[in-house]
C-alpha positions in Angstrom: 191.0 123.6 163.2 187.9 122.7 161.5 187.3 123.5 157.9 184.2 125.8 157.0 181.3 123.9 155.6 180.5 124.5 151.9 177.5 126.7 151.1 174.4 124.9 150.3 173.6 124.7 146.6 171.2 127.5 145.2 168.1 125.8 144.1 167.0 126.4 140.6 164.2 129.0 140.0 160.8 127.4 140.1 158.9 126.9 137.1 155.1 127.1 137.0 153.2 124.1 135.9 149.9 124.6 133.9 147.3 126.2 135.8 144.2 124.4 137.1 140.6 125.5 137.4 141.4 126.5 141.1 143.5 129.3 139.9 146.6 127.7 141.4 149.4 126.0 139.3 150.2 122.4 140.2 153.5 123.5 142.0 151.6 125.9 144.0 149.3 123.3 145.1 152.2 121.1 146.1 153.9 123.9 148.1 151.3 125.7 149.7 148.2 123.6 149.4 144.7 124.9 148.2 143.7 128.4 148.9 147.3 130.0 149.5 149.1 131.9 146.8 152.6 131.2 146.1 155.3 133.8 145.2 155.9 132.7 141.7 154.4 134.3 138.9 151.4 132.2 137.7 150.0 131.6 141.3 149.5 135.3 141.9 146.0 136.8 142.1 146.7 138.9 139.1 147.7 135.9 137.0 144.5 134.1 138.2 142.3 137.0 137.1 144.0 136.9 133.6 143.4 133.2 133.4 139.7 133.6 134.3 139.2 136.2 131.6 140.7 133.7 129.1 138.4 130.9 130.3 135.5 132.9 130.1 136.2 134.2 126.6 136.9 130.6 125.5 133.7 129.4 127.0 131.8 132.2 125.1 133.4 131.4 121.7 132.8 127.6 121.9 129.1 127.7 121.0 129.8 130.0 118.1 132.6 127.7 116.9 130.3 124.7 117.3 127.6 126.3 115.0 130.0 127.1 112.3 129.3 124.0 110.4 125.6 125.1 110.3 126.6 128.3 108.5 128.4 126.4 105.9 125.5 124.0 105.6 123.1 126.8 105.0 125.3 128.0 102.1 125.6 124.6 100.6 121.7 124.1 100.9 121.2 127.5 99.0 123.4 126.3 96.2 121.5 123.0 95.9 118.2 125.0 95.7 119.5 127.3 93.0 120.5 124.2 91.0 117.1 122.5 91.5 115.2 125.6 90.4 117.2 126.3 87.2 118.9 122.9 86.3 117.8 120.6 83.5 117.5 116.9 83.8 120.3 114.7 82.8 120.0 111.9 80.2 120.9 108.8 82.0 122.5 105.9 80.1 120.2 103.3 81.8 116.5 102.9 80.8 114.3 105.0 83.1 112.0 103.1 85.4 109.2 105.2 86.8 108.5 102.7 89.8 112.0 102.7 90.8 112.1 106.5 90.7 109.3 106.8 93.2 110.7 104.3 95.6 114.0 106.1 95.6 112.4 109.5 95.9 110.3 108.3 98.8 113.3 106.9 100.6 115.3 110.2 100.2 112.4 112.3 101.6 112.1 110.0 104.5 115.8 110.1 105.3 115.7 114.0 105.1 112.8 114.1 107.5 114.8 112.0 110.1 117.9 114.1 109.6 115.9 117.3 110.3 114.6 115.7 113.5 118.1 114.8 114.6 119.4 118.3 113.8 116.7 120.0 115.8 117.1 117.7 118.8 120.7 118.3 118.9 120.3 121.9 119.4 117.5 121.8 122.0 119.4 119.9 124.7 121.0 121.5 127.8 124.3 119.8 127.0 126.2 121.7 124.3 126.8 120.2 120.9 130.5 120.0 120.1 131.9 121.2 116.9 132.7 117.6 115.8 129.1 116.6 116.4 127.7 119.6 114.7 130.1 118.8 111.7 128.7 115.4 111.5 125.1 116.4 111.7 125.6 119.0 108.9 127.2 116.5 106.6 124.4 114.1 107.2 121.8 116.8 106.3 123.8 117.9 103.3 124.1 114.3 102.1 120.3 113.7 102.5 119.4 116.9 100.5 121.9 116.1 97.8 120.2 112.7 97.6 116.8 114.2 97.1 118.1 116.6 94.3 119.9 113.7 92.6 116.8 111.6 92.5 114.8 114.5 91.2 117.3 114.8 88.3 116.5 111.2 87.3 113.1 112.3 86.1 113.4 113.2 82.4 111.3 115.6 80.5 109.9 112.8 78.4 107.8 111.7 81.4 106.0 115.0 81.1 106.7 118.6 81.9 103.5 118.9 84.1 104.7 115.9 86.3 108.3 117.2 86.5 107.2 120.6 87.7 105.1 119.1 90.6 108.1 117.0 91.6 110.4 120.0 91.3 108.1 122.0 93.4 108.0 119.3 96.1 111.8 119.1 96.0 112.3 122.7 96.3 109.8 122.8 99.3 111.9 120.3 101.2 115.2 122.2 100.5 113.6 125.5 101.4 112.3 124.0 104.6 115.7 122.7 105.7 117.2 126.0 105.0 114.6 127.7 107.2 115.3 125.2 109.9 119.0 125.9 109.8 118.5 129.6 109.9 116.1 129.2 112.8 118.8 127.3 115.0 121.5 129.7 114.2 119.3 132.7 115.3 117.9 131.0 118.4 119.3 131.3 121.9 121.7 128.5 123.0 120.4 125.3 124.4 116.8 126.1 124.0 113.9 124.8 121.8 112.0 127.8 120.6 108.5 127.9 119.1 110.1 129.0 115.8 112.4 125.9 115.8 109.4 123.6 116.5 107.5 125.1 113.6 110.5 124.9 111.1 111.0 121.3 112.0 107.3 120.6 111.4 107.5 122.4 108.1 110.2 120.0 107.0 108.2 116.9 108.1 105.2 118.2 106.1 107.2 118.9 103.0 108.7 115.4 103.2 105.3 113.8 103.7 103.8 115.3 100.7 105.8 112.9 98.4 103.2 110.2 99.1 100.5 112.6 97.5 102.4 113.5 94.3 100.7 112.2 91.0 102.4 109.0 89.7 102.4 109.9 86.0 101.7 112.8 83.7 98.0 112.0 83.3 97.4 112.2 87.1 99.6 115.3 87.1 97.4 117.1 84.5 94.2 116.0 86.3 95.7 117.7 89.5 96.4 120.8 87.5 93.0 121.0 85.9 91.3 120.4 89.3 93.3 123.4 90.9 92.4 125.6 87.9 88.8 124.7 88.3 88.7 125.6 92.1 90.1 129.0 91.3 87.4 129.7 88.7 84.7 128.5 90.9 85.8 130.9 93.6 85.9 133.9 91.3 82.5 133.0 89.8 80.8 132.5 93.2 82.4 136.0 94.5 81.0 137.8 91.6 77.6 136.2 91.8 77.5 137.3 95.6 78.4 140.8 94.5 75.5 140.9 92.1 73.0 139.5 94.6 73.9 142.3 97.0 71.9 144.7 94.8 73.3 148.0 93.4 76.2 148.3 95.6 78.8 145.5 95.3 80.7 147.1 98.3 77.9 146.9 100.8 79.8 144.4 103.0 82.5 147.1 103.6 81.9 149.2 106.7 81.4 153.0 106.4 84.3 155.2 107.0 84.1 157.0 110.4 85.5 160.3 109.1 83.9 160.2 105.7 80.5 158.9 106.9 78.1 157.3 104.4 79.5 156.2 101.1 77.6 158.1 98.7 80.1 157.9 95.8 78.4 156.9 92.6 81.6 155.2 91.6 80.6 152.3 93.9 77.5 151.4 92.1 76.8 149.8 88.7 74.8 151.7 86.2 72.1 150.0 84.1 74.4 150.0 81.2 77.0 148.2 83.3 74.6 145.6 84.5 73.7 144.7 80.9 77.3 144.2 80.1 77.8 142.2 83.4 75.3 139.6 82.3 77.3 138.6 79.2 80.6 138.7 81.2 79.0 136.3 83.7 78.0 134.0 80.8 81.7 133.8 79.7 82.8 133.1 83.2 80.2 130.3 83.5 81.5 129.0 80.2 85.1 129.0 81.7 83.9 126.7 84.6 82.0 124.4 82.1 85.0 124.2 79.9 87.4 123.1 82.7 84.8 120.7 84.0 84.3 118.9 80.7 88.2 118.9 79.9 88.9 117.5 83.3 86.3 114.8 82.8 87.7 113.6 79.5 91.2 113.7 80.7 90.2 111.5 83.6 88.3 109.1 81.4 90.6 109.0 78.3 93.9 110.5 79.1 96.9 108.2 79.1 100.7 108.5 79.7 101.8 105.4 77.9 103.6 107.1 74.7 105.6 110.3 74.2 102.7 111.7 71.9 100.2 111.1 74.6 102.3 112.8 77.3 103.0 115.7 75.0 99.2 116.2 74.2 98.4 116.2 78.0 101.1 118.8 78.6 99.6 121.0 76.0 96.2 120.8 77.6 97.6 121.6 80.9 99.8 124.5 79.7 96.8 126.3 78.1 94.4 125.5 80.8 96.6 127.2 83.3 96.0 130.5 81.6 92.2 130.2 82.2 92.1 131.2 85.9 94.3 134.2 85.7 92.3 135.4 82.7 89.0 134.9 84.7 90.5 136.9 87.5 91.5 139.9 85.3 88.0 140.0 83.8 86.4 139.8 87.3 88.5 142.6 88.7 87.6 144.9 85.7 83.9 144.2 86.3 83.8 146.1 89.6 82.7 149.7 89.6 83.7 152.2 88.5 83.7 150.1 85.4 85.8 150.8 82.4 83.8 149.1 79.6 86.7 149.1 77.1 89.0 147.3 79.7 86.2 144.8 80.4 85.9 144.2 76.5 89.6 143.6 76.3 89.8 141.2 79.2 86.8 139.3 78.0 88.3 139.0 74.5 91.5 137.5 76.1 89.5 135.0 78.1 87.4 134.0 75.1 90.6 133.4 73.1 92.2 131.2 75.8 88.9 129.1 76.1 88.7 128.5 72.4 92.3 127.5 72.3 91.6 125.0 75.1 88.8 123.6 73.2 90.7 123.4 70.0 93.7 121.6 71.6 91.2 119.2 73.4 89.5 118.3 70.1 91.5 119.0 67.1 94.2 116.8 65.7 97.8 117.7 66.3 100.1 118.1 63.4 103.5 116.6 63.3 106.1 117.4 60.6 108.4 114.9 59.0 111.3 116.4 57.2 111.9 114.6 54.0 114.3 116.6 52.1 116.3 119.9 52.3 117.3 122.0 49.3 119.5 125.1 49.6 119.8 128.2 47.4 121.9 131.3 47.6 119.2 133.3 49.6 117.1 130.8 51.6 116.6 127.2 52.7 113.7 125.2 51.4 112.3 122.4 53.4 110.2 119.8 51.7 108.5 117.4 54.1 105.3 115.6 55.0 102.6 116.5 57.6 100.7 113.9 59.3 97.8 114.3 61.6 97.5 112.5 64.9 93.9 112.7 66.6 93.9 113.9 70.3 93.5 110.9 72.5 91.7 112.8 75.2 88.6 113.6 73.2 87.2 110.8 71.0 84.5 111.6 68.5 81.8 110.6 70.9 82.8 113.7 73.0 83.0 116.4 70.4 79.4 117.5 70.8 80.1 119.5 74.0 83.2 121.0 72.4 81.1 122.6 69.7 78.3 123.6 72.2 81.0 125.4 74.5 82.7 127.0 71.4 79.3 128.5 70.4 78.6 129.7 74.0 81.9 131.5 74.1 81.2 133.1 70.7 77.7 134.1 71.7 78.7 136.0 74.9 81.7 137.5 73.2 79.6 139.0 70.4 77.1 140.4 72.9 80.1 142.0 74.9 81.3 143.6 71.6 77.8 145.1 70.9 77.5 146.5 74.2 80.8 148.3 74.0 80.9 149.2 70.5 80.4 152.9 71.4 83.7 152.8 73.4 85.8 152.2 70.3 
């Protein structure tokens, strides 16, 4: 009698291997081949749908994750911009060397321009930039901008506040341009090079290139400032002269309103009394132009930036000269009809005061106090010191004639304005 055969062993339950892009797990491919679904869980149509949804979601979030370093970069650049605008220069232990400063600043601007190009190209290619690549690009950009800001802080105030302001403005423009480029990339469609991105990239290039045009010392910086002021005053004077040539109506170049018809409002015309006042106001504006031209010429010819005293004198000239163009603009605006003669008088007096101060600073001696002794009482402190006078180096005695002439011209026109408007007081 034969014994019964033992029952075959029960195979262990199948475990699914990681799914593949085909939708079948590896075991399903081994058992049933491609295109046939197996009975175990992960190889069912329902499981494949779930996996596909996960894959699509992961593909959608990948670009967003890749751009996350750019958002962090934008915040870091904004922090650098705030420090550049508000920060003060540090006092280095080493002696400051102006040529070395310009070499370093030019190099950092060049590197920043290159990093802007790399960043822009990376986000304009069809292939997606990975999160790791984006992180590396962002770090390189941030390091380049930090280098620009660091070199800017090398420049001490002793080299001139006018020069330092121009370098600060150039540095600020570079940082602002890089922030704009970052924001443009973040807002642009994926894997595309938009017109806005091209413009932003070019803006960074242009900002970096201007380092070669910056003045190299405070004398050149003040010359640049005076030239800009003179240009504004020339434009205001030419505009006013053009309005006067037009005749009785300075608004003649403005088209008539279709609904209101012909502009017959008398407030758009100058009266005879207004025109008498205008003549003296124009004389004051012409004196402003002549003043800036002469000051600019002597600063070019005699201005130096070899000592702290000379640098400080140049800064004083630039600071007060910067007030001329806005004062001219205010006077010109008040001269248009309907004219308020009292407002014209006040604006003219303000301009005359600024002009006389410019002439005084250009010519007069600068006082410098040296404290010799300090005594104290119960109610107040008494300082005993000496005052010495240092002649302004930008206006030697041979140039003082035109200073006196322009001072007289300012007084003459201002006195006439006062006489014409005396009845308004």
